[in-house]
N, C-alpha and C positions, 0 to 999 in steps of 0.2 A: 447347605449353602456355601459353606466353606471352599468346596472344590469346585473347579469349572468343568462340568461334564455337559458335552454338546452331542453326544451319540446315544441312541438306544439301539440295541442290537436285536432284532427281531427278524425271523425268518419267515419267508412263504410270500405268496403274492398279495396284492391287497385284497382281490376277492377271498382268496382262502382265510386272510386273516379276520376278515369281517363275518364270514359264515362259521369261523371256529370261536368267535366272541359272541356271536349271536345264539350259537346252539350252547354257551356256556350260560348266559343269560336265560334261556330258557329253562335249563337245568337247576338253575338257583330259583327261578319262580315256580316250578314245579309244575309245567304245563303237562298235562295228561294226554292220553293216546287219544287223538282225533282231534283235539284242539289246535286252533291255528298257531303257529309258532312265528318267533321272530323270523327266524332265519327263511320261512316260506315267504314272508312278507318281502322281503328285502333280496330275495335271490333275482327275480322279475327287474328290478330296479336295477341290480349290478348287471344285468345283461343288456341295459338300456343305456348305459354309462353313466346313471344320474348319481355320482359318487356323493354329491352334497346332501342329497335327499336322504341316501344311506346314512350319511354322518349323523345327520340331525336326529333320525330313527333310533340311531343306535345310543347315542348319548342319551337321548331321553330316556331311554329303557336302562342306563346305566345304573339308576339308583338301586337296582337290586343287588348291586355289589356290596351293600351293607349288611346283606346276609352270607357273604363267601366266608369259608374258611379262613383262618386267620393265615395260614402258608399259602394260601392261592389269591389272598387279597391285592398285594403289591404287584405280582405277575400280570394279572388281570388287568390291573390299572395302567400297566408300562404298556401293555399291548394297546389300551385303548389310547393313551396318551402318544403313542406313536402313530395310531391313523388319524388324529385329528392334528397333528402337529402342523401338517403342510396345506391345511384347508385354507381356503379363502374365508370359511367361517368361523375360524378359530376365536377371533373374540367371544362370539355369542356362545359356542361350544364349551369354551373354557369358562364362563359363568356358571353354565349348569354343572360342571365338572365340579368346580371349587365349591360350589353350593351343595353337592352332594359329599363333599370330603368333610365338610362341616358337621355332618353327622356323623359320630364315630361308629366304627365297625361294634355291631350287636355281639352280646357274648363274649366280648374281649377286653382284657383290663388294658391291653396296648392299644386300643382304638385310637386314640387321639395322636400316639406316637407315631402309629403307621400312616394316618392321614397326613403328618408333617412331612414323614417321608416321601409319600408320593408328591406332596406341593414342592418340596424341595428340589426334586427330580424335575419337576415341569420348570421351576424358575430357573435351573440351571441348564437346562436344553435350549431356552427363549434365548434369543440374540441380546447381549448385554445393553444394547441400546433400545429394545424392545419395551413400551408402554406397558405392555402387558406384564411385566414383570412386577410393576409396581401393584397392579391389582392381585397377582399370587401373593406379593410380601404381605398386602393387607389380610388376606385370608390366612396367611401364617401368624400374624400377630393376633389375630382374633381366636383361632385355636389355641395358642400358646396362653393368652389372657385367661380364656375359660376354663382351662384345663390344668393351670396353675404350672406352665412347663417354661419358666421365664429363663431358666438354667440354660436350655437348649438353645433360647434366641439369644442370649447376651452376648457369647463370644464372637456371633457375626455382627454386631452392632458398628463394630471398628470400621465397616466397609461401607457403613449407612452413606456417608456422604461422599462416596465414590459412586454408590449407586444412583444416588438422587442426581448427580451429574451426567450418568451415563443414559438414564430415561429422559434428561431434559425436564425434570417434575417443575411445574410452576410453583410461585411462591404459595398460592392458597394449599395445593397438595401436598407441598413439602412443610407446612407449617401443620395440616392435618397429621399426617404421617408422625411429625415430631412428638405431638401432644399425645396421639395415641400410645406411641411407645413410652413416653413419661406416666401416662396412667397405668400401664401395664407394669412399669419399673417401681412404681410407688407401691402398688398393691402387691408386689413380690417382696418390698421391702428394702429395695436397691435404692440408695439414696442419690443414684446417679439420675435419677428422674430429673433434678433440679437442671442439670445440663442439659437435657432436652427442652425443657422449660425455657432456658434462657437463649438457646438457639432459635426456638420459634418465636421469642420476642424479638430478636433480632433480626426477623425477617418481616417485621411491619414498617411500611413506608411511614413517612411523616404524617401524611394526610390521612393514614388509617389510625394512628395511634390512639386515638381517643374513641374509636369503635367499640362495641359490647365484647367482642370476641379477644381484642386486644386487653382491654381492662381485666376480664376474668383472668387472663393467662398472666398479666403483670402482679394481680393481687395474690395468686396462687403463687408464685416465684417469692414474691417479697415475704411472704409467711415462711415459706418452706427455708428461705436463706436466714431466716432469723431464729428458727426453732430447730433446724438441723444443727445439733451441738457441735460439730467440729468445723461447721463452714463459718469462715471468719472473714471473706470477702466480698465488699458491698460495691467497690466502684464500677465493677461488670454490669451491674443492674443500673447503676445512678446515671448512667450518659445515655440510657434507653429511652427513645421518645414515649411508649407507652406507660414507663414508669414515670416520667416526668408529668405526663398527662393527670396521674391522680391528685395532682395538688389539686385541680380543680373538681373532680367527682368525688375524691375519696380524702378531703383533706387531714383526717384524724389519722387514716394508714399512713399517708404520704409524710407526717410530721413524724410518726412512730419510726418510719424507715429513716428518716433524716438524722435521727439520733443514733441509729447503728451505723451510719455511713460517715457522721462526722461529729456526733456529739459527745457527752461524757455522762458518767453513772449519775450526776445530778441532774441530767435532764430527763431522764428516765424516770426517776423519782417523782420529778414535778409532774411528769405526763402522768403517770398511774394516779397521782394526788388528785389532778384535775378530772380525770376521766375514770371515776372508781368504777371496777366491772369490765372496762373496755376489751382488756385482755382476754378474760374469759369469755365473752361474747364473742370473740372473735376467732376462738380457738388457738389461742398463743397461750403456751405455757410459761406463766411467770417465773418459774424457779429456772428454766433453760436462758430465758430473755437476760433475766437478772446476772447469771452467772456470765453469759456473753458479755454483756455490757460491762461486766467490771474487768474481765480481760482486756476488751478493746480500749476501755479506760486506762488500764495500765498501759498498755502498748503506745498509747497518744502521750503519756507522762514520760514514758521511756524516750519516745522520740523527740519531745520537747527539752529534755534534761538539759542543764548545763554541764559542759566538761564531759559528759557520758556518766555522770554519777547522779542518782535518785535517792535523795533522804528518804529513809523508813517515814517518817512523818509525812511526807507528799504523799505516799502511798494509802497512808489511812485517812488521810483527808479527801483523797479524790475517789476512793472505794467505800468509804464509809464503812469501815471494818475495825475491829479491835487491834491494837498493834501486836498482838501477839499471833495474829493469824497474816501477819506482810508476808514472812517467809514461806507459806503455804502457796498464797496467790503467786507470788516471783515462781515458785516451782511450777505451778500450773501454766502459766503464761509462756515459759521456756517448753514445757512439754507441747503444747500447743504449736510451736513452733514460729510464735510471733516475736520473739524476743530471744537473743542471747546476752548471756551475761554470768556474773557471779555475785555471790551475795558477802557483803563485808559486816559480820557482827561486830567487829571492833568498832568501824566507824558509824555503825547502822545506815550503811548505805548499799544499794545494788547498782553495783559497776556495770554498764552496758557495752557489749563488744560489737551487737548488731540489733537492728530494729526494723520491723515491718511498716510502712506507712500504709493506713486504711485508705487513704487516699493520695494520689500523686497527681499535684497541681504544680503552679507557679512557685509557691513556696519551696516545695520539695525541690523542684528544679535548680531554683536560686542555691538551696542548701548542699545539692550536689555539686554545681558549679563550684560554691567555697570551697568544698573539699578537695575539687580536682586542683581547685589552684593552690592549695595548702600542700597538697601532694607533690604538685610540680615545684614548689617553692624548696619543699625538703628534699627532692632529687636535685637541684639546681646546689643545693646546700652540699649535700652528699659527693657531687661529680665535684664540687670546688676543692672540696676536701682530699677527695682521692687524687685530683690533679695536683695538687698542694705537693702530698706525699709523693708522688710519681716523679714531680720536678726535684724535689729533695734527694729522691735515691738517685736519679739521674745524674745530678749536681755532685752527690756523693761519689758515686760511680767514675764520674769524670776526674775529679780531685785523685782519687785513689789511682787511676788509670795513668794521670799525669807523673803521681808520684813515683808509680813503678817506673815509668820510662827514665825519670830523673836518676831513679837510683842505677839503672841498667846501664845509662848513659855514663855515670861516673864511675861504675867497675868496668867499664870498656876503657875507658880512658887511663885508669889504672895498670891497667894490664900492658897496654901499649907503652906505656912511660918504662917499665921495668924492662922491656924488651930493648 
């Protein structure tokens, strides 16, 4: 699907190509001498100009291609695709072709890959705006999923947004495609599945936020965001209506999510004490959740630290850890990209250079404004100092220039006097 290919080069007239393919089908089927052949059935129809009936019969018989030798499989399908591509019956004919391709070539270890190759050819010869591309893409995703070929699909997904726009896919179809890809990605062990779930959630209007489909995807996305070890961003989920709707339908899960979005480690400890066994029942890894919450709490402590300095004692209290583990957790939070800074063992402080906010709301905007004002004041002070220095230099230069002129004047007067 990476390249845009819009042509198939096949020689011969339509009638000749049909008979050639029909003869090939008869050969694969093993039609014996004296038995009726597909070629014989199609010949009178061709003579009458009944092209659409011919194509229906030919496509109906094309399931026999699953018995073709591997080297002949793709050329035979290319000829079939060439014949049906301009037919008014293309949508129904294509349904049969894609259904046949879902059954891999017999006696071949590369059957699924060959099917993907043919489907990709079909995808590329269709007009970019054709809604049929969507159906072919679904077939591709299905074969990828069933045969563990996600690596062949993943590089193409960067074009998915553009394809969806070109197909003018509806909201429901778009959500379905995104969730299907999320399913395939998750089964393949690709953590990018979360991004596809997030995109699907973003396509629920407010009046559908409490529907079962939205609820299921929201639950799945929240659990993924919490259990994926390197995912530390929750504000993207917090603003979505399907997630907010969980406060009514799944209050415990929503309360758990809020802890990660804006709470601290102590909140997680209290949650677990009040709902013993809840994490295990909901498939959430306690160790992963605990570690992540400590990192997020340390990030929050760094963000709120006065003078960009965080005492070890506050880290111990906030993370519920021994004093000797402070530096290990600081190193972890730096590695996670949440905070930048350095440790001062002498003063027992974590000196903060930069910190990522878990949420960015009014308080954070006010802090940004305050820092900008401070920066502007510093610039004004620097400009004033530079201005004063420049004026001093200019004044000094003027004095030196005046003094030099006076010396020259005096020297000139002396010379004239001697004359």
